[in-house]
Wavefront OBJ file of the C-alpha trace (Angstrom):
o trace
v 20.628 3.289 7.183
v 18.073 1.589 6.426
v 15.354 3.045 4.157
v 11.874 4.130 5.557
v 8.868 2.101 5.084
v 6.936 4.076 2.763
v 3.328 3.960 2.854
v 0.808 5.560 0.335
v -2.588 6.599 1.751
v -5.306 7.134 -0.895
v -8.216 8.597 1.485
v -10.942 11.574 0.262
v -11.654 12.545 4.071
v -9.069 14.957 4.989
v -9.467 14.480 8.845
v -9.081 10.713 8.585
v -5.954 11.164 5.983
v -4.387 14.113 8.537
v -5.055 11.139 11.570
v -3.350 8.216 9.439
v -0.922 10.363 7.819
v 0.082 11.383 11.828
v -0.110 8.106 13.457
v 2.215 6.313 10.679
v 4.709 9.238 10.295
v 4.742 8.767 14.334
v 5.950 5.023 13.570
v 8.823 6.208 11.670
v 7.011 6.036 8.396
v 7.029 8.024 5.441
v 3.719 8.626 3.953
v 2.713 10.154 1.142
v -0.949 11.027 0.738
v -3.630 11.752 -1.956
v -7.472 12.664 -1.819
v -8.883 10.967 -5.111
v -7.840 7.953 -6.950
v -6.310 9.992 -9.985
v -3.357 11.364 -7.808
v -2.979 7.982 -5.628
v -2.624 6.218 -8.994
v 0.410 8.764 -10.506
v 2.312 8.498 -7.476
v 1.864 4.457 -6.924
v 3.569 4.774 -10.689
v 6.213 7.305 -10.262
v 7.566 6.130 -6.969
v 8.036 3.103 -5.096
v 6.236 1.972 -1.759
v 5.617 -0.899 0.862
v 1.880 -0.312 1.464
v -0.608 1.134 -0.108
v -4.160 2.158 2.062
v -7.282 2.648 -0.418
v -10.329 4.097 0.643
v -12.979 2.314 -1.596
v -15.470 5.589 -1.813
v -13.075 8.163 -3.809
v -14.823 11.347 -5.247
v -15.025 11.522 -8.907
v -12.287 13.729 -10.541
v -13.712 15.963 -13.344
v -15.734 13.006 -15.359
v -13.672 10.326 -14.340
v -14.820 8.502 -11.292
v -12.796 5.833 -10.280
v -13.037 3.909 -6.288
v -10.747 2.367 -4.217
v -11.491 -0.996 -5.807
v -10.606 0.197 -9.389
v -7.915 1.548 -8.507
v -6.586 -1.898 -6.402
v -7.273 -3.869 -10.073
v -5.047 -1.015 -12.056
v -2.562 -1.549 -9.319
v -2.671 -5.269 -9.327
v -2.365 -5.129 -13.427
v 0.945 -2.913 -13.673
v 4.243 -4.771 -12.949
v 5.191 -1.890 -10.929
v 2.808 -2.184 -8.115
v 1.572 -5.583 -8.567
v 3.005 -7.161 -5.353
v 3.108 -3.775 -2.980
v 0.570 -4.952 -0.200
v -2.934 -3.143 -0.386
v -5.156 -3.064 1.940
v -8.966 -1.202 1.914
v -9.416 1.204 4.804
v -12.976 2.040 4.325
v -16.639 2.053 5.957
v -18.324 0.144 3.516
v -18.206 -3.263 5.956
v -20.784 -5.414 4.459
v -19.122 -9.174 3.465
v -19.640 -8.733 0.007
v -18.068 -5.044 0.413
v -14.949 -7.224 1.409
v -15.309 -10.198 -1.077
v -15.646 -7.422 -3.821
v -12.249 -5.996 -2.971
v -10.239 -9.323 -2.086
v -11.290 -10.653 -5.414
v -9.914 -7.192 -6.693
v -6.598 -7.865 -5.644
v -6.071 -6.490 -1.869
v -4.596 -8.138 0.825
v -7.026 -7.289 3.382
v -9.666 -4.754 4.709
v -9.448 -2.560 7.975
v -12.982 -0.892 8.727
v -13.576 2.283 9.905
v -13.821 3.492 12.309
v -10.398 1.692 13.004
v -8.129 1.370 15.943
v -4.643 2.991 15.714
v -2.825 -0.133 17.397
v -4.839 -2.109 14.431
v -3.212 -0.095 11.718
v -0.061 -0.113 13.494
v 0.346 -3.736 14.095
v -0.285 -4.221 10.151
v 2.622 -1.837 9.538
v 4.995 -3.460 12.121
v 3.980 -7.029 10.830
v 4.728 -5.393 6.894
v 7.925 -3.742 8.210
v 9.156 -7.350 10.191
v 8.331 -9.141 6.995
v 9.577 -6.699 4.745
v 13.090 -6.946 6.414
v 13.059 -10.518 6.766
v 15.731 -12.686 4.661
v 13.357 -14.586 2.307
l 1 2 3 4 5 6 7 8 9 10 11 12 13 14 15 16 17 18 19 20 21 22 23 24 25 26 27 28 29 30 31 32 33 34 35 36 37 38 39 40 41 42 43 44 45 46 47 48 49 50 51 52 53 54 55 56 57 58 59 60 61 62 63 64 65 66 67 68 69 70 71 72 73 74 75 76 77 78 79 80 81 82 83 84 85 86 87 88 89 90 91 92 93 94 95 96 97 98 99 100 101 102 103 104 105 106 107 108 109 110 111 112 113 114 115 116 117 118 119 120 121 122 123 124 125 126 127 128 129 130 131 132 133 134
C-alpha cells in the first residue's frame, strides 16, 4: 500500500487550521499542524512532508518573531526540505507580497479566503506528480 500524502500546515488561526486540516484529511491526506513558526520548523526538520502550507503572518514565540517568508527561506536552505513544495496560504494579497514569497522559494501562493476546490486541486496535482514515474 502506498504511503499517505503528508502535509504540514503552519497556520495561527485555529478556525482556519481546523478547516484546512479537516478538508485535507477527508481527501486521504495526513496533516500535521503548527500554530507558529518554531513548531512548524521543528516538524519540518524531524518529519518528511510532501507539501508545506505556510501562512505569512505568524505570531511571535517569546522574543522570536519569524513570519512565513522567513520559514520558507529556512526550509529552502535546509537540504532535508529544499525540494519540498511550499505554498503560501495567506490573506496578504498584494503583488509585492506574492513576489517576496516567490523570491523566498515558495512554489505558489493561495489567497485567503480560498475555495476548498482550489486547495484540493493543488493537492490532487501534487499527489499525481508524487506517484508519476520520472
